[in-house]
Biopython code that builds the backbone (N, CA, C, O; Angstrom):
import numpy as np
from Bio.PDB.StructureBuilder import StructureBuilder

atoms = [
    (1, "UNK", "N", (21.374, -230.090, -144.886)),
    (1, "UNK", "CA", (21.894, -230.066, -143.538)),
    (1, "UNK", "C", (20.848, -229.389, -142.646)),
    (1, "UNK", "O", (20.693, -228.168, -142.677)),
    (2, "UNK", "N", (20.144, -230.183, -141.863)),
    (2, "UNK", "CA", (19.092, -229.603, -141.015)),
    (2, "UNK", "C", (19.682, -228.721, -139.909)),
    (2, "UNK", "O", (20.634, -229.101, -139.228)),
    (3, "UNK", "N", (19.093, -227.545, -139.755)),
    (3, "UNK", "CA", (19.470, -226.613, -138.687)),
    (3, "UNK", "C", (18.187, -226.159, -138.025)),
    (3, "UNK", "O", (17.233, -225.779, -138.704)),
    (4, "UNK", "N", (18.161, -226.197, -136.691)),
    (4, "UNK", "CA", (16.962, -225.708, -136.016)),
    (4, "UNK", "C", (17.274, -225.278, -134.603)),
    (4, "UNK", "O", (18.335, -225.574, -134.053)),
    (5, "UNK", "N", (16.315, -224.571, -134.031)),
    (5, "UNK", "CA", (16.411, -224.152, -132.632)),
    (5, "UNK", "C", (15.083, -224.422, -131.955)),
    (5, "UNK", "O", (14.017, -224.342, -132.565)),
    (6, "UNK", "N", (15.179, -224.743, -130.687)),
    (6, "UNK", "CA", (14.000, -224.910, -129.845)),
    (6, "UNK", "C", (14.110, -223.829, -128.777)),
    (6, "UNK", "O", (15.046, -223.826, -127.978)),
    (7, "UNK", "N", (13.168, -222.935, -128.772)),
    (7, "UNK", "CA", (13.229, -221.777, -127.886)),
    (7, "UNK", "C", (12.648, -222.129, -126.522)),
    (7, "UNK", "O", (11.613, -221.614, -126.100)),
    (8, "UNK", "N", (13.360, -223.028, -125.854)),
    (8, "UNK", "CA", (12.976, -223.502, -124.536)),
    (8, "UNK", "C", (13.895, -222.842, -123.505)),
    (8, "UNK", "O", (14.657, -221.935, -123.841)),
    (9, "UNK", "N", (13.824, -223.286, -122.278)),
    (9, "UNK", "CA", (14.698, -222.748, -121.238)),
    (9, "UNK", "C", (15.400, -223.908, -120.550)),
    (9, "UNK", "O", (14.780, -224.561, -119.711)),
    (10, "UNK", "N", (16.651, -224.200, -120.858)),
    (10, "UNK", "CA", (17.530, -223.442, -121.752)),
    (10, "UNK", "C", (17.233, -223.755, -123.221)),
    (10, "UNK", "O", (16.634, -224.786, -123.528)),
    (11, "UNK", "N", (17.650, -222.870, -124.125)),
    (11, "UNK", "CA", (17.393, -223.090, -125.542)),
    (11, "UNK", "C", (18.275, -224.205, -126.115)),
    (11, "UNK", "O", (19.346, -224.506, -125.588)),
    (12, "UNK", "N", (17.799, -224.803, -127.196)),
    (12, "UNK", "CA", (18.519, -225.856, -127.899)),
    (12, "UNK", "C", (18.751, -225.422, -129.333)),
    (12, "UNK", "O", (17.825, -224.967, -130.004)),
    (13, "UNK", "N", (19.973, -225.560, -129.804)),
    (13, "UNK", "CA", (20.288, -225.348, -131.215)),
    (13, "UNK", "C", (20.959, -226.601, -131.745)),
    (13, "UNK", "O", (21.817, -227.179, -131.078)),
    (14, "UNK", "N", (20.568, -227.030, -132.954)),
    (14, "UNK", "CA", (21.163, -228.231, -133.554)),
    (14, "UNK", "C", (21.386, -228.011, -135.033)),
    (14, "UNK", "O", (20.600, -227.346, -135.708)),
    (15, "UNK", "N", (22.474, -228.583, -135.525)),
    (15, "UNK", "CA", (22.752, -228.571, -136.957)),
    (15, "UNK", "C", (23.438, -229.878, -137.325)),
    (15, "UNK", "O", (24.254, -230.400, -136.565)),
    (16, "UNK", "N", (23.100, -230.395, -138.491)),
    (16, "UNK", "CA", (23.737, -231.604, -138.990)),
    (16, "UNK", "C", (23.227, -232.870, -138.344)),
    (16, "UNK", "O", (22.090, -232.945, -137.878)),
    (17, "UNK", "N", (24.104, -233.868, -138.329)),
    (17, "UNK", "CA", (23.736, -235.201, -137.846)),
    (17, "UNK", "C", (23.903, -235.353, -136.338)),
    (17, "UNK", "O", (24.688, -234.651, -135.701)),
    (18, "UNK", "N", (23.148, -236.282, -135.797)),
    (18, "UNK", "CA", (23.367, -236.711, -134.422)),
    (18, "UNK", "C", (24.484, -237.751, -134.438)),
    (18, "UNK", "O", (24.891, -238.223, -135.499)),
    (19, "UNK", "N", (24.967, -238.096, -133.269)),
    (19, "UNK", "CA", (25.990, -239.141, -133.154)),
    (19, "UNK", "C", (25.478, -240.451, -133.747)),
    (19, "UNK", "O", (26.190, -241.119, -134.497)),
    (20, "UNK", "N", (24.260, -240.807, -133.413)),
    (20, "UNK", "CA", (23.665, -242.049, -133.913)),
    (20, "UNK", "C", (23.566, -242.044, -135.435)),
    (20, "UNK", "O", (23.904, -243.037, -136.079)),
    (21, "UNK", "N", (23.105, -240.935, -136.015)),
    (21, "UNK", "CA", (22.989, -240.840, -137.476)),
    (21, "UNK", "C", (24.347, -240.977, -138.159)),
    (21, "UNK", "O", (24.474, -241.669, -139.169)),
    (22, "UNK", "N", (25.364, -240.312, -137.599)),
    (22, "UNK", "CA", (26.700, -240.366, -138.193)),
    (22, "UNK", "C", (27.239, -241.797, -138.187)),
    (22, "UNK", "O", (27.818, -242.249, -139.174)),
    (23, "UNK", "N", (27.051, -242.500, -137.085)),
    (23, "UNK", "CA", (27.510, -243.889, -136.994)),
    (23, "UNK", "C", (26.734, -244.790, -137.948)),
    (23, "UNK", "O", (27.314, -245.661, -138.597)),
    (24, "UNK", "N", (25.420, -244.578, -138.033)),
    (24, "UNK", "CA", (24.597, -245.382, -138.940)),
    (24, "UNK", "C", (24.995, -245.180, -140.399)),
    (24, "UNK", "O", (24.843, -246.088, -141.217)),
    (25, "UNK", "N", (25.507, -243.988, -140.728)),
    (25, "UNK", "CA", (25.939, -243.703, -142.104)),
    (25, "UNK", "C", (27.368, -244.161, -142.359)),
    (25, "UNK", "O", (27.904, -243.943, -143.445)),
    (26, "UNK", "N", (27.988, -244.796, -141.365)),
    (26, "UNK", "CA", (29.304, -245.377, -141.549)),
    (26, "UNK", "C", (30.477, -244.441, -141.314)),
    (26, "UNK", "O", (31.607, -244.775, -141.670)),
    (27, "UNK", "N", (30.239, -243.290, -140.730)),
    (27, "UNK", "CA", (31.339, -242.377, -140.443)),
    (27, "UNK", "C", (32.154, -242.866, -139.249)),
    (27, "UNK", "O", (31.600, -243.360, -138.267)),
    (28, "UNK", "N", (33.463, -242.724, -139.342)),
    (28, "UNK", "CA", (34.335, -242.894, -138.185)),
    (28, "UNK", "C", (34.347, -241.524, -137.515)),
    (28, "UNK", "O", (34.777, -240.540, -138.117)),
    (29, "UNK", "N", (33.872, -241.458, -136.258)),
    (29, "UNK", "CA", (33.668, -240.140, -135.664)),
    (29, "UNK", "C", (34.474, -239.924, -134.389)),
    (29, "UNK", "O", (34.886, -240.855, -133.696)),
    (30, "UNK", "N", (34.670, -238.639, -134.126)),
    (30, "UNK", "CA", (35.209, -238.149, -132.872)),
    (30, "UNK", "C", (34.110, -237.314, -132.231)),
    (30, "UNK", "O", (33.305, -236.695, -132.928)),
    (31, "UNK", "N", (34.078, -237.299, -130.907)),
    (31, "UNK", "CA", (33.025, -236.570, -130.194)),
    (31, "UNK", "C", (33.656, -235.750, -129.079)),
    (31, "UNK", "O", (34.593, -236.195, -128.416)),
    (32, "UNK", "N", (33.131, -234.550, -128.882)),
    (32, "UNK", "CA", (33.537, -233.715, -127.751)),
    (32, "UNK", "C", (32.285, -233.139, -127.111)),
    (32, "UNK", "O", (31.370, -232.689, -127.800)),
    (33, "UNK", "N", (32.258, -233.158, -125.781)),
    (33, "UNK", "CA", (31.126, -232.609, -125.032)),
    (33, "UNK", "C", (31.686, -231.719, -123.926)),
    (33, "UNK", "O", (32.636, -232.092, -123.238)),
    (34, "UNK", "N", (31.091, -230.547, -123.763)),
    (34, "UNK", "CA", (31.499, -229.637, -122.681)),
    (34, "UNK", "C", (30.236, -229.153, -121.979)),
    (34, "UNK", "O", (29.359, -228.572, -122.617)),
    (35, "UNK", "N", (30.135, -229.384, -120.677)),
    (35, "UNK", "CA", (28.966, -228.887, -119.948)),
    (35, "UNK", "C", (29.000, -227.357, -119.856)),
    (35, "UNK", "O", (30.072, -226.755, -119.790)),
    (36, "UNK", "N", (27.845, -226.753, -119.852)),
    (36, "UNK", "CA", (27.764, -225.290, -119.720)),
    (36, "UNK", "C", (28.367, -224.828, -118.400)),
    (36, "UNK", "O", (28.805, -223.683, -118.285)),
    (37, "UNK", "N", (28.394, -225.702, -117.412)),
    (37, "UNK", "CA", (28.963, -225.335, -116.112)),
    (37, "UNK", "C", (30.471, -225.093, -116.187)),
    (37, "UNK", "O", (31.061, -224.581, -115.235)),
    (38, "UNK", "N", (31.101, -225.456, -117.311)),
    (38, "UNK", "CA", (32.534, -225.230, -117.511)),
    (38, "UNK", "C", (32.810, -224.006, -118.383)),
    (38, "UNK", "O", (33.963, -223.724, -118.708)),
    (39, "UNK", "N", (31.765, -223.283, -118.759)),
    (39, "UNK", "CA", (31.918, -222.105, -119.616)),
    (39, "UNK", "C", (31.731, -220.859, -118.758)),
    (39, "UNK", "O", (30.646, -220.609, -118.233)),
    (40, "UNK", "N", (32.807, -220.081, -118.625)),
    (40, "UNK", "CA", (32.836, -218.933, -117.717)),
    (40, "UNK", "C", (31.672, -217.982, -117.857)),
    (40, "UNK", "O", (31.061, -217.614, -116.854)),
    (41, "UNK", "N", (31.348, -217.574, -119.057)),
    (41, "UNK", "CA", (30.262, -216.602, -119.270)),
    (41, "UNK", "C", (28.927, -217.183, -118.835)),
    (41, "UNK", "O", (28.097, -216.469, -118.273)),
    (42, "UNK", "N", (28.711, -218.466, -119.086)),
    (42, "UNK", "CA", (27.471, -219.108, -118.643)),
    (42, "UNK", "C", (27.393, -219.102, -117.122)),
    (42, "UNK", "O", (26.323, -218.892, -116.550)),
    (43, "UNK", "N", (28.542, -219.336, -116.463)),
    (43, "UNK", "CA", (28.576, -219.301, -114.995)),
    (43, "UNK", "C", (28.276, -217.897, -114.484)),
    (43, "UNK", "O", (27.508, -217.725, -113.538)),
    (44, "UNK", "N", (28.885, -216.895, -115.113)),
    (44, "UNK", "CA", (28.646, -215.503, -114.698)),
    (44, "UNK", "C", (27.176, -215.126, -114.819)),
    (44, "UNK", "O", (26.661, -214.347, -114.017)),
    (45, "UNK", "N", (26.503, -215.680, -115.822)),
    (45, "UNK", "CA", (25.096, -215.373, -116.070)),
    (45, "UNK", "C", (24.176, -216.234, -115.208)),
    (45, "UNK", "O", (22.967, -216.006, -115.180)),
    (46, "UNK", "N", (24.739, -217.231, -114.499)),
    (46, "UNK", "CA", (23.912, -218.136, -113.717)),
    (46, "UNK", "C", (23.087, -219.061, -114.593)),
    (46, "UNK", "O", (22.005, -219.498, -114.200)),
    (47, "UNK", "N", (23.605, -219.362, -115.791)),
    (47, "UNK", "CA", (22.902, -220.191, -116.779)),
    (47, "UNK", "C", (23.742, -221.424, -117.096)),
    (47, "UNK", "O", (24.222, -221.567, -118.221)),
    (48, "UNK", "N", (23.924, -222.305, -116.134)),
    (48, "UNK", "CA", (24.855, -223.417, -116.305)),
    (48, "UNK", "C", (24.198, -224.745, -116.694)),
    (48, "UNK", "O", (24.881, -225.766, -116.773)),
    (49, "UNK", "N", (22.914, -224.747, -116.932)),
    (49, "UNK", "CA", (22.251, -225.974, -117.385)),
    (49, "UNK", "C", (22.589, -226.229, -118.845)),
    (49, "UNK", "O", (22.583, -225.307, -119.661)),
    (50, "UNK", "N", (22.882, -227.473, -119.170)),
    (50, "UNK", "CA", (23.081, -227.844, -120.557)),
    (50, "UNK", "C", (24.505, -228.196, -120.907)),
    (50, "UNK", "O", (25.353, -228.387, -120.035)),
    (51, "UNK", "N", (24.758, -228.281, -122.223)),
    (51, "UNK", "CA", (26.046, -228.726, -122.743)),
    (51, "UNK", "C", (26.176, -228.323, -124.209)),
    (51, "UNK", "O", (25.204, -227.925, -124.852)),
    (52, "UNK", "N", (27.390, -228.437, -124.714)),
    (52, "UNK", "CA", (27.658, -228.313, -126.150)),
    (52, "UNK", "C", (28.315, -229.617, -126.584)),
    (52, "UNK", "O", (29.203, -230.121, -125.897)),
    (53, "UNK", "N", (27.889, -230.166, -127.710)),
    (53, "UNK", "CA", (28.398, -231.443, -128.209)),
    (53, "UNK", "C", (28.721, -231.296, -129.691)),
    (53, "UNK", "O", (27.912, -230.792, -130.469)),
    (54, "UNK", "N", (29.916, -231.744, -130.067)),
    (54, "UNK", "CA", (30.347, -231.686, -131.461)),
    (54, "UNK", "C", (30.705, -233.083, -131.935)),
    (54, "UNK", "O", (31.359, -233.847, -131.225)),
    (55, "UNK", "N", (30.266, -233.408, -133.147)),
    (55, "UNK", "CA", (30.588, -234.669, -133.801)),
    (55, "UNK", "C", (31.430, -234.335, -135.027)),
    (55, "UNK", "O", (31.007, -233.558, -135.883)),
    (56, "UNK", "N", (32.623, -234.924, -135.110)),
    (56, "UNK", "CA", (33.577, -234.629, -136.175)),
    (56, "UNK", "C", (33.912, -235.904, -136.937)),
    (56, "UNK", "O", (34.094, -236.963, -136.335)),
    (57, "UNK", "N", (33.995, -235.802, -138.258)),
    (57, "UNK", "CA", (34.434, -236.927, -139.074)),
    (57, "UNK", "C", (35.933, -237.116, -138.853)),
    (57, "UNK", "O", (36.711, -236.201, -139.126)),
    (58, "UNK", "N", (36.351, -238.273, -138.368)),
    (58, "UNK", "CA", (37.751, -238.531, -138.025)),
    (58, "UNK", "C", (38.658, -238.530, -139.257)),
    (58, "UNK", "O", (39.859, -238.287, -139.138)),
    (59, "UNK", "N", (38.106, -238.795, -140.422)),
    (59, "UNK", "CA", (38.929, -238.877, -141.632)),
    (59, "UNK", "C", (39.064, -237.538, -142.349)),
    (59, "UNK", "O", (40.108, -237.255, -142.936)),
    (60, "UNK", "N", (38.015, -236.707, -142.307)),
    (60, "UNK", "CA", (38.046, -235.439, -143.050)),
    (60, "UNK", "C", (38.272, -234.220, -142.161)),
    (60, "UNK", "O", (38.568, -233.140, -142.672)),
    (61, "UNK", "N", (38.138, -234.367, -140.839)),
    (61, "UNK", "CA", (38.252, -233.266, -139.878)),
    (61, "UNK", "C", (37.146, -232.228, -140.059)),
    (61, "UNK", "O", (37.323, -231.062, -139.706)),
    (62, "UNK", "N", (36.010, -232.648, -140.606)),
    (62, "UNK", "CA", (34.878, -231.739, -140.793)),
    (62, "UNK", "C", (33.801, -232.038, -139.754)),
    (62, "UNK", "O", (33.582, -233.187, -139.371)),
    (63, "UNK", "N", (33.141, -230.979, -139.312)),
    (63, "UNK", "CA", (32.010, -231.146, -138.401)),
    (63, "UNK", "C", (30.887, -231.886, -139.112)),
    (63, "UNK", "O", (30.547, -231.573, -140.253)),
    (64, "UNK", "N", (30.320, -232.862, -138.433)),
    (64, "UNK", "CA", (29.153, -233.572, -138.952)),
    (64, "UNK", "C", (27.882, -233.115, -138.259)),
    (64, "UNK", "O", (26.802, -233.151, -138.848)),
    (65, "UNK", "N", (28.009, -232.683, -137.000)),
    (65, "UNK", "CA", (26.838, -232.248, -136.255)),
    (65, "UNK", "C", (27.243, -231.544, -134.985)),
    (65, "UNK", "O", (28.284, -231.834, -134.395)),
    (66, "UNK", "N", (26.399, -230.608, -134.571)),
    (66, "UNK", "CA", (26.613, -229.857, -133.335)),
    (66, "UNK", "C", (25.273, -229.697, -132.641)),
    (66, "UNK", "O", (24.264, -229.395, -133.280)),
    (67, "UNK", "N", (25.268, -229.900, -131.333)),
    (67, "UNK", "CA", (24.089, -229.652, -130.501)),
    (67, "UNK", "C", (24.517, -228.752, -129.357)),
    (67, "UNK", "O", (25.523, -229.011, -128.697)),
    (68, "UNK", "N", (23.754, -227.696, -129.124)),
    (68, "UNK", "CA", (24.032, -226.812, -127.994)),
    (68, "UNK", "C", (22.737, -226.623, -127.221)),
    (68, "UNK", "O", (21.801, -225.971, -127.684)),
    (69, "UNK", "N", (22.709, -227.209, -126.035)),
    (69, "UNK", "CA", (21.591, -227.039, -125.127)),
    (69, "UNK", "C", (22.108, -226.149, -124.009)),
    (69, "UNK", "O", (22.883, -226.586, -123.158)),
    (70, "UNK", "N", (21.680, -224.922, -124.022)),
    (70, "UNK", "CA", (22.151, -223.991, -123.008)),
    (70, "UNK", "C", (22.035, -222.559, -123.486)),
    (70, "UNK", "O", (21.642, -222.286, -124.620)),
    (71, "UNK", "N", (22.385, -221.662, -122.600)),
    (71, "UNK", "CA", (22.288, -220.235, -122.881)),
    (71, "UNK", "C", (22.983, -219.909, -124.209)),
    (71, "UNK", "O", (24.145, -220.259, -124.417)),
    (72, "UNK", "N", (22.260, -219.241, -125.091)),
    (72, "UNK", "CA", (22.800, -218.846, -126.384)),
    (72, "UNK", "C", (22.800, -219.919, -127.439)),
    (72, "UNK", "O", (23.160, -219.648, -128.585)),
    (73, "UNK", "N", (22.409, -221.133, -127.096)),
    (73, "UNK", "CA", (22.440, -222.228, -128.060)),
    (73, "UNK", "C", (21.649, -221.950, -129.322)),
    (73, "UNK", "O", (22.043, -222.364, -130.412)),
    (74, "UNK", "N", (20.529, -221.248, -129.178)),
    (74, "UNK", "CA", (19.691, -220.916, -130.327)),
    (74, "UNK", "C", (20.354, -219.903, -131.252)),
    (74, "UNK", "O", (20.005, -219.842, -132.431)),
    (75, "UNK", "N", (21.285, -219.118, -130.762)),
    (75, "UNK", "CA", (22.016, -218.144, -131.575)),
    (75, "UNK", "C", (23.342, -218.726, -132.080)),
    (75, "UNK", "O", (23.688, -218.580, -133.252)),
    (76, "UNK", "N", (24.068, -219.379, -131.191)),
    (76, "UNK", "CA", (25.409, -219.884, -131.514)),
    (76, "UNK", "C", (25.363, -220.916, -132.629)),
    (76, "UNK", "O", (26.313, -221.025, -133.404)),
    (77, "UNK", "N", (24.283, -221.672, -132.725)),
    (77, "UNK", "CA", (24.197, -222.734, -133.720)),
    (77, "UNK", "C", (24.337, -222.195, -135.137)),
    (77, "UNK", "O", (24.783, -222.917, -136.029)),
    (78, "UNK", "N", (23.967, -220.947, -135.357)),
    (78, "UNK", "CA", (24.111, -220.348, -136.691)),
    (78, "UNK", "C", (25.566, -220.316, -137.140)),
    (78, "UNK", "O", (25.852, -220.509, -138.322)),
    (79, "UNK", "N", (26.490, -220.075, -136.210)),
    (79, "UNK", "CA", (27.916, -220.074, -136.525)),
    (79, "UNK", "C", (28.328, -221.445, -137.052)),
    (79, "UNK", "O", (29.096, -221.540, -138.009)),
    (80, "UNK", "N", (27.819, -222.506, -136.428)),
    (80, "UNK", "CA", (28.192, -223.851, -136.845)),
    (80, "UNK", "C", (27.566, -224.231, -138.178)),
    (80, "UNK", "O", (28.167, -224.977, -138.950)),
    (81, "UNK", "N", (26.377, -223.734, -138.459)),
    (81, "UNK", "CA", (25.777, -223.978, -139.773)),
    (81, "UNK", "C", (26.666, -223.381, -140.863)),
    (81, "UNK", "O", (26.879, -224.008, -141.901)),
    (82, "UNK", "N", (27.184, -222.180, -140.635)),
    (82, "UNK", "CA", (28.068, -221.535, -141.614)),
    (82, "UNK", "C", (29.387, -222.294, -141.755)),
    (82, "UNK", "O", (29.884, -222.465, -142.869)),
    (83, "UNK", "N", (29.955, -222.746, -140.645)),
    (83, "UNK", "CA", (31.208, -223.507, -140.675)),
    (83, "UNK", "C", (31.020, -224.798, -141.456)),
    (83, "UNK", "O", (31.855, -225.154, -142.287)),
    (84, "UNK", "N", (29.924, -225.498, -141.189)),
    (84, "UNK", "CA", (29.671, -226.762, -141.874)),
    (84, "UNK", "C", (29.405, -226.552, -143.356)),
    (84, "UNK", "O", (29.907, -227.309, -144.186)),
    (85, "UNK", "N", (28.627, -225.537, -143.697)),
    (85, "UNK", "CA", (28.327, -225.248, -145.100)),
    (85, "UNK", "C", (29.607, -224.888, -145.862)),
    (85, "UNK", "O", (29.769, -225.251, -147.027)),
    (86, "UNK", "N", (30.507, -224.175, -145.193)),
    (86, "UNK", "CA", (31.758, -223.732, -145.822)),
    (86, "UNK", "C", (32.842, -224.801, -145.807)),
    (86, "UNK", "O", (33.906, -224.613, -146.396)),
    (87, "UNK", "N", (32.580, -225.927, -145.137)),
    (87, "UNK", "CA", (33.524, -227.044, -145.053)),
    (87, "UNK", "C", (34.880, -226.609, -144.481)),
    (87, "UNK", "O", (35.934, -226.933, -145.027)),
    (88, "UNK", "N", (34.825, -225.877, -143.381)),
    (88, "UNK", "CA", (36.033, -225.434, -142.689)),
    (88, "UNK", "C", (36.503, -226.572, -141.779)),
    (88, "UNK", "O", (35.748, -227.018, -140.915)),
    (89, "UNK", "N", (37.740, -227.049, -141.962)),
    (89, "UNK", "CA", (38.245, -228.119, -141.094)),
    (89, "UNK", "C", (38.320, -227.659, -139.634)),
    (89, "UNK", "O", (38.539, -226.481, -139.351)),
    (90, "UNK", "N", (38.135, -228.604, -138.725)),
    (90, "UNK", "CA", (38.156, -228.281, -137.300)),
    (90, "UNK", "C", (39.494, -227.698, -136.863)),
    (90, "UNK", "O", (39.528, -226.824, -135.997)),
    (91, "UNK", "N", (40.595, -228.165, -137.444)),
    (91, "UNK", "CA", (41.905, -227.625, -137.064)),
    (91, "UNK", "C", (41.982, -226.129, -137.368)),
    (91, "UNK", "O", (42.659, -225.395, -136.648)),
    (92, "UNK", "N", (41.312, -225.666, -138.407)),
    (92, "UNK", "CA", (41.285, -224.230, -138.716)),
    (92, "UNK", "C", (40.347, -223.483, -137.778)),
    (92, "UNK", "O", (40.674, -222.399, -137.295)),
    (93, "UNK", "N", (39.180, -224.066, -137.524)),
    (93, "UNK", "CA", (38.219, -223.429, -136.607)),
    (93, "UNK", "C", (38.812, -223.321, -135.210)),
    (93, "UNK", "O", (38.568, -222.339, -134.509)),
    (94, "UNK", "N", (39.576, -224.306, -134.804)),
    (94, "UNK", "CA", (40.163, -224.324, -133.464)),
    (94, "UNK", "C", (41.083, -223.134, -133.220)),
    (94, "UNK", "O", (41.262, -222.717, -132.076)),
    (95, "UNK", "N", (41.670, -222.582, -134.282)),
    (95, "UNK", "CA", (42.603, -221.456, -134.147)),
    (95, "UNK", "C", (41.913, -220.099, -134.059)),
    (95, "UNK", "O", (42.572, -219.083, -133.840)),
    (96, "UNK", "N", (40.601, -220.073, -134.227)),
    (96, "UNK", "CA", (39.858, -218.816, -134.189)),
    (96, "UNK", "C", (39.810, -218.274, -132.762)),
    (96, "UNK", "O", (39.584, -219.024, -131.812)),
    (97, "UNK", "N", (40.023, -216.980, -132.620)),
    (97, "UNK", "CA", (39.871, -216.305, -131.335)),
    (97, "UNK", "C", (38.595, -215.462, -131.435)),
    (97, "UNK", "O", (38.484, -214.582, -132.289)),
    (98, "UNK", "N", (37.641, -215.746, -130.551)),
    (98, "UNK", "CA", (36.344, -215.071, -130.589)),
    (98, "UNK", "C", (36.241, -214.041, -129.462)),
    (98, "UNK", "O", (37.073, -214.014, -128.555)),
    (99, "UNK", "N", (35.226, -213.208, -129.530)),
    (99, "UNK", "CA", (35.028, -212.111, -128.586)),
    (99, "UNK", "C", (34.849, -212.618, -127.160)),
    (99, "UNK", "O", (34.124, -213.582, -126.916)),
    (100, "UNK", "N", (35.521, -211.954, -126.222)),
    (100, "UNK", "CA", (35.471, -212.278, -124.796)),
    (100, "UNK", "C", (34.770, -211.149, -124.042)),
    (100, "UNK", "O", (35.020, -209.991, -124.375)),
    (101, "UNK", "N", (33.932, -211.393, -123.075)),
    (101, "UNK", "CA", (33.464, -212.685, -122.585)),
    (101, "UNK", "C", (32.128, -213.044, -123.217)),
    (101, "UNK", "O", (31.152, -212.306, -123.079)),
    (102, "UNK", "N", (32.084, -214.153, -123.894)),
    (102, "UNK", "CA", (30.846, -214.658, -124.485)),
    (102, "UNK", "C", (30.783, -216.170, -124.287)),
    (102, "UNK", "O", (31.793, -216.813, -124.003)),
    (103, "UNK", "N", (29.599, -216.719, -124.440)),
    (103, "UNK", "CA", (29.463, -218.173, -124.376)),
    (103, "UNK", "C", (30.103, -218.787, -125.627)),
    (103, "UNK", "O", (30.749, -219.832, -125.545)),
    (104, "UNK", "N", (29.926, -218.143, -126.771)),
    (104, "UNK", "CA", (30.441, -218.703, -128.021)),
    (104, "UNK", "C", (31.962, -218.724, -128.094)),
    (104, "UNK", "O", (32.520, -219.517, -128.853)),
    (105, "UNK", "N", (32.649, -217.882, -127.333)),
    (105, "UNK", "CA", (34.110, -217.813, -127.432)),
    (105, "UNK", "C", (34.782, -219.137, -127.086)),
    (105, "UNK", "O", (35.882, -219.409, -127.567)),
    (106, "UNK", "N", (34.151, -219.957, -126.269)),
    (106, "UNK", "CA", (34.783, -221.208, -125.865)),
    (106, "UNK", "C", (34.423, -222.386, -126.768)),
    (106, "UNK", "O", (34.889, -223.501, -126.534)),
    (107, "UNK", "N", (33.608, -222.161, -127.789)),
    (107, "UNK", "CA", (33.233, -223.261, -128.669)),
    (107, "UNK", "C", (34.447, -223.892, -129.361)),
    (107, "UNK", "O", (34.503, -225.120, -129.431)),
    (108, "UNK", "N", (35.425, -223.128, -129.878)),
    (108, "UNK", "CA", (36.585, -223.802, -130.479)),
    (108, "UNK", "C", (37.355, -224.675, -129.491)),
    (108, "UNK", "O", (37.921, -225.697, -129.880)),
    (109, "UNK", "N", (37.381, -224.284, -128.222)),
    (109, "UNK", "CA", (38.115, -225.033, -127.207)),
    (109, "UNK", "C", (37.501, -226.398, -126.927)),
    (109, "UNK", "O", (38.187, -227.299, -126.444)),
    (110, "UNK", "N", (36.232, -226.557, -127.222)),
    (110, "UNK", "CA", (35.587, -227.849, -127.009)),
    (110, "UNK", "C", (36.282, -228.931, -127.839)),
    (110, "UNK", "O", (36.325, -230.096, -127.445)),
    (111, "UNK", "N", (36.822, -228.530, -128.987)),
    (111, "UNK", "CA", (37.491, -229.490, -129.857)),
    (111, "UNK", "C", (38.715, -230.126, -129.195)),
    (111, "UNK", "O", (39.153, -231.196, -129.615)),
    (112, "UNK", "N", (39.269, -229.483, -128.171)),
    (112, "UNK", "CA", (40.398, -230.086, -127.458)),
    (112, "UNK", "C", (39.991, -231.381, -126.762)),
    (112, "UNK", "O", (40.843, -232.204, -126.428)),
    (113, "UNK", "N", (38.702, -231.558, -126.545)),
    (113, "UNK", "CA", (38.206, -232.748, -125.871)),
    (113, "UNK", "C", (37.743, -233.857, -126.799)),
    (113, "UNK", "O", (37.085, -234.796, -126.350)),
    (114, "UNK", "N", (38.073, -233.771, -128.095)),
    (114, "UNK", "CA", (37.638, -234.798, -129.040)),
    (114, "UNK", "C", (38.191, -236.162, -128.665)),
    (114, "UNK", "O", (39.376, -236.319, -128.374)),
    (115, "UNK", "N", (37.298, -237.143, -128.681)),
    (115, "UNK", "CA", (37.671, -238.529, -128.410)),
    (115, "UNK", "C", (36.985, -239.450, -129.409)),
    (115, "UNK", "O", (35.873, -239.163, -129.851)),
    (116, "UNK", "N", (37.636, -240.554, -129.769)),
    (116, "UNK", "CA", (36.994, -241.514, -130.675)),
    (116, "UNK", "C", (35.741, -242.118, -130.053)),
    (116, "UNK", "O", (35.655, -242.301, -128.838)),
    (117, "UNK", "N", (34.788, -242.417, -130.898)),
    (117, "UNK", "CA", (33.552, -243.068, -130.450)),
    (117, "UNK", "C", (33.611, -244.519, -130.856)),
    (117, "UNK", "O", (32.677, -245.274, -130.585)),
]
sb = StructureBuilder()
sb.init_structure("model")
sb.init_model(0)
sb.init_chain("A")
sb.init_seg("    ")
for serial, (resi, resn, name, xyz) in enumerate(atoms, 1):
    if name == "N":
        sb.init_residue(resn, " ", resi, " ")
    sb.init_atom(name, np.array(xyz, "f"), 0.0, 1.0, " ", f" {name:<3s}", serial, name[0])
structure = sb.get_structure()
């Protein structure tokens, strides 16, 4: 499971498959995207460029890939690498309450926007 960060401005963190890779491998997927401009802490910091995107296997409820382009993306991606390695279903991750106010605290809420691809 490839995990990496690009220390750009804003930073990019990625783990797992892209949407294209997941579809090419025959996965039935759900996708959720949330712009950084909708994340309170990012707005408070004046760092609203970018987005967070999650790709979920529709049959297993497991994350297949996550991309975070935006403030903290290079750090937050580590949380998703651990979730994916541990095979934690999204329904369980969605119930997690994280520290407020942080950019990462709203990552579980992105799953509310899952839509079929």
